[in-house]
N, C-alpha and C positions, 0 to 999 in steps of 0.2 A: 771628209766623208759626208755624203748626203744623209741626214738623220731622218729616219722614219719614226724613231722613238727617241725622245730626249728627256733625260732626267737632269734638272738644273738645281744645284745647291740644295739637294734634298736633305732634310733633317727630320728626326723623330725624337720627341721628348715625352717622357711619362712623369707624372707627379709621384713623389715619394716622400716619406716622413722627413727625410733630410733635405728636401728641396727637389727641384727639377732634375730628373735623370736623363741625360742625353745619350740615346742609344746609337743613333746614326747622325753624322754631321758632314755637311759639304760633300755629298755624294753626287758626282757629276759623270754622266755617261751618255754617249750617243750610240744608237744601234741602227745599222743600215737595214733597209727592207730585205727580207729573206735571210738575214744573218742568224746564226745560232750562237748565242753567247751563254756561257756558264759563269756563275758567281760561286767562288769557293772561299772557304775560311773556316776557322775553328767554330765549334758549337757555341751558340750564344753571342756570336759577333754581330748579328744584325742582318744576316743574309735573307732570312725569311721575312724580316720586317720590311726590307726593301721590296721584296716581291709582293707582299701584302699591300703596300702602298700603291704599287703599280697596278695591282688587281682591283684597287678601290675598296678593299676590305678593311683597311686601316687608314685613318686620316693622316694627312701630311702636316707636320708641325711647321715646316719651313720649306720654301722652294716650290717647284711645280713640275709636272710631268705632261709632255705633249706626245700624243700618239696620232700619226697621220694628219698633222696640222691642227689637232683639236686638243685643248687642255682637258685633262681628266679630272672629274669632280666626284667620281664614285664608281661602283661596279657597273659592268655592262656586257652585252653579248659580243662586243668587239674583242674581248679577251677570254680565251678558253683557259681554264685552270685545271691542272692535275696535281692533286695533293699526294702526300705519302700514303694516306689511306683514302680510297676512293669515295667513302661515305655513300654507298648505294642504299636506296630504300629497300629494306629487307623483304617487304611484301610484294615487290614488283620484280618481274623477270629482267634479265639483262637487256632485252629488247625494249621493254617498257621504261627502264631507267634512262636509256638513251633517248627515247621518244619524248620524255618530259621536256628537255631543252629544245628539241626540234620543234615541238608543237608551239612553244612560246616564241621562238625566233622566226620560224617559217610558217606562220599562221595563215598567210595568203596562199600557200601552196596547197595542192590537193592532198587528200589523205593518202593516196597511192604514192605520190611524189615524196611525201614525208616518210612513209614506210620504206621506200627504196633507199633513202639517205641512211636511215638507221641500219638497214640490212647490209648496205655496202660497207660501212665503216666497221661494223662488227665482224664481217667476213674478212676484211683486210687485216684486222688485228688477230685473226685466227680463231674467232668464236662463231664461225658459220653454223656449227652443229650444236651450239650451246645457248642460242638466243632465248630459248624458252625456259632456261634454268634461273632459279632465284639465287641471290648471293650466297645463301647457306650451302648451296649445292656446288659452288665454285671454289677453286683454290684461291689463295691470296694473289697469285700471279694472274689468274683468270679475271679476278675482280679488278685488278689494276688495268688489264686490257680493256675492260668495260669503261673504266675511267678515261683512258686514252681515246677510245672510240667516241665517247660522249663529248670530249673537248673538241676533237677534230670535226665532228658532225655539225657543230654550230658554225663552221666555216669562219672562224674569228680572224681578225686582222693580226692578232698576236697570240702566241701560245706561252703560258706561264707554267713552269713545272717546279714544284717544291719537293725536292728529294723523292721523286716518285718511285724509285727502286730501293729505297733505304731499308725496307722491311722484308726484302726478298732474299732468298738464297742465291749464291753466286751464279749458278747455272741459269736460273730463271731471270736474274738480273741481266745477264749477257744476252739472252734471247729477246727480252723486252727492249733493251737498248737498240738492238738491230731492227726490231719492229718500229720503234719510234723513229729511228734514223731514215728508214725507207719511206715511211708515211710522210715525214717532214720534207724529204727530198721531192716527193710527188706533189705535195701541196704548196711548197715554197712559202711557208708561213714563218714570219719573224718569231724567233723563240728566245726566251730567257729561262734558264734553268738553274736552280740552286742545288748544290751538291757539296759533299765533303770528300768525295772519292776522286783522287788525282787521276787515276786511269780512265774513269768514266768521263771526266772533263776533257782529257786529251782525245779520247775517241770521238766524242760528239761535236766538239766546239770548233767555231771559226776563231773565237777569241775567249780567253779566260780572264775574268775580272777577279783579282785577289783582294779580299777585304782584310784590313787590319783588325786587331782585337778591340773589343769595346772596353770601357764605354767610349763614346765619341768615335765609333768605328767609321772608317771611310775607305776609299780605294787606295791600296798600297802599290799595286802594280797591275798592268794589263798585258797579257801575253798572247801574241798572235799565234795561231795554230794553222800551219800551211799545208797539212797533209791533203793530198788530192781526194776529190770525191768522184764517185761513190766510194765509201770506205769499207774495207774488210779488216777485221780485227788483227789477224795474223800479220798482214802486210804492214799495218800501222805500227805494231810492236817491233817489227824488224826494220823499220825505217831509221835511217841514220840520225834523224833529228829527235827521235822519240826519247832516248835516254837523256840527252841534254835538257830537253824541255821538262821532263819529269824531275830531273835534279833541280832545275830552277824553281819548280813549283814546291817541292819538298823543302828546299832552302828557305823559301818565303814563309811557309807555314811553321817551320821550326825556329827561324831566327827573325826574319824581317817583320812578320805579322805583329810581333811584340813591340817593335820599335815605333809603330804608328806613324811612319813617315808617309805623307800623302803623295800619291802618284802625280808625276808631272809629265804631260805628253811630250813625245820626242821633239816636236817643233819648238815647244817652249824651252826645253832643255838646251837646244841648239842656240836659241836666242839668248838665253842666260849665259851660255859659254862665250858667245861672241861679245856680249856686253863686258864680261870680265877681261877678255883679251883687249 
């Protein structure tokens, strides 16, 4: 696979009274351009830590990350981030919150061009009639729509999503998953999403990266998801592969995640088997 994003031997260690605490160890992942990858695992296993290192918000203790041929050394507008809570500035309207990033990234564009970018993405996520409202006037789901619009409006090389629907009720979560999927399909942005929701991972992903439990969490399995795109929830859930894939994910979370067995790519497994024979 041609890698647009490559995480090589990534590790994260924090100091503790008992000595260095290794949170993530030997995390290796290649992501193709335009691919949608989710990372799943138990709470506290290090999923968000990996995403934070990729976003440049947390330093890398060991290893390195390359995005579009360039090694990452900190945060930048080439990565759009959507958090569980959108953290909007309460004194600004939805439109003004989105414009903050646009003004920083597209400072050479005219004022009218920048305004059109903000209006377009807010309209696409379903907030065309709520642009002038402040966060206090918006529901949690609407605030998250602003966060999604803000991330896409920067036209990043990569989209990073840290459990963006985790605080929403089921109906709103399903609606926003569809909004995200349609916008991602139009923009063709490479995406990495952290989630603990098995069904969400299956609905959105091209591949699901399963993390073992910490400490020293790493990749325990990588599951390809071959459902055709564009996707419709009912059709996916009725697909013949849905139940087996879901069972494999649940089995990993209930059993294999605790074993902390590091993932070996199929090609390497084949080579190892040939060597034994």
